[in-house]
C-alpha positions in Angstrom: -30.3 36.4 26.8 -28.0 33.5 27.9 -29.5 31.1 25.3 -28.7 33.5 22.4 -25.2 34.0 23.6 -24.5 30.3 23.8 -26.0 29.8 20.3 -23.9 32.5 18.8 -20.7 31.2 20.4 -21.5 27.7 19.2 -22.0 29.0 15.7 -18.7 30.9 15.7 -16.9 27.9 17.1 -18.4 25.6 14.4 -17.3 28.1 11.6 -13.8 28.4 12.9 -13.3 24.6 13.3 -15.0 23.8 9.9 -12.6 26.1 8.1 -9.5 24.4 9.5 -10.9 21.0 8.6 -11.8 22.0 5.1 -8.3 23.2 4.3 -6.6 20.1 5.8 -8.8 17.6 3.9 -7.3 17.7 0.4 -3.6 18.0 1.3 -2.7 14.3 1.2 -2.7 12.2 -2.0 -4.5 8.9 -1.7 -1.5 6.7 -2.6 0.3 7.8 0.6 -2.5 6.2 2.6 -3.6 3.3 0.4 -0.2 1.7 -0.3 1.4 -0.1 2.6 5.0 0.6 3.5 7.4 -2.0 2.1 5.4 -2.5 -1.1 7.1 -2.5 -4.5 5.9 0.4 -6.6 6.4 2.1 -9.9 6.9 5.9 -9.4 6.2 8.5 -12.1 7.5 12.0 -11.4 5.9 15.2 -12.8 9.1 15.4 -15.0 8.0 12.1 -16.7 10.9 10.3 -15.1 9.8 6.8 -13.8 11.6 4.3 -11.6 10.9 1.2 -9.6 11.2 1.4 -5.8 10.0 0.3 -2.5 7.6 2.7 -0.7 9.1 3.3 2.7 6.5 5.9 4.0 6.1 9.6 4.6 8.5 11.9 6.4 6.3 15.0 7.0 5.6 16.5 3.5 8.2 14.2 1.8 7.9 10.7 0.3 10.6 8.2 1.0 11.5 5.5 -1.5 14.2 2.9 -1.7 15.2 2.7 -5.4 16.0 -0.7 -7.0 18.5 0.6 -9.5 20.8 2.2 -8.3 20.2 1.1 -4.8 19.7 4.3 -2.8 17.2 5.8 -0.5 15.6 9.0 -1.8 13.3 11.5 -0.2 11.3 13.9 -2.4 8.4 16.3 -2.0 5.1 14.6 -2.3 4.0 17.3 -4.7 6.7 16.3 -7.3 5.2 12.8 -7.7 2.6 12.4 -10.4 1.6 8.7 -9.9 2.5 5.7 -7.7 1.3 2.3 -8.8 1.8 -1.0 -7.0 4.0 -3.4 -9.0 2.5 -6.8 -9.7 4.6 -9.8 -9.0 5.7 -11.7 -12.0 4.7 -15.4 -12.2 7.2 -18.1 -12.9 7.2 -19.6 -16.4 6.7 -23.1 -14.9 4.1 -22.2 -12.3 1.6 -24.5 -14.0 4.0 -27.5 -13.8 4.6 -26.7 -10.1 0.9 -26.7 -9.4 0.4 -30.1 -11.2 3.4 -31.5 -9.3 1.8 -30.4 -6.0 -1.5 -32.0 -6.9 0.1 -35.3 -7.8 2.2 -35.2 -4.6 -1.0 -34.6 -2.6 -2.9 -37.4 -4.2 -0.1 -40.0 -3.9 0.7 -38.8 -0.4 -2.9 -39.3 0.7 -2.8 -42.8 -0.8 0.5 -43.6 1.0 -0.9 -42.5 4.3 -4.1 -44.5 3.8 -2.0 -47.5 2.9 0.1 -47.2 6.0 -3.0 -46.9 8.2 -4.6 -50.0 6.6 -1.3 -52.0 6.9 -1.0 -51.3 10.6 -4.5 -52.7 11.4 
């Protein structure tokens, strides 16, 4: 008798807890978890308005962004946001030249250090 009672109570408890977990699982969009706070993002609203901002984080059921233009902090319901994408940093137009300059400086710097070491002996 006691074994059946414990089994029934365990089954009722499992059903009650599973129902709460199932409803809570799909309530948070993935971008609120995957994007780190402080990242530059492109936000697209459900009204097709888009703007560039910094993702500040969540405030309950609201998303907090710091807009680039105009500079303001906005808080909006997460449900009103259609998409949030991380902005890619733009590369400098002379990044290749800077890389070559660094390689040359590294080679000549190594030769200079070797020359100083050999001269001292």
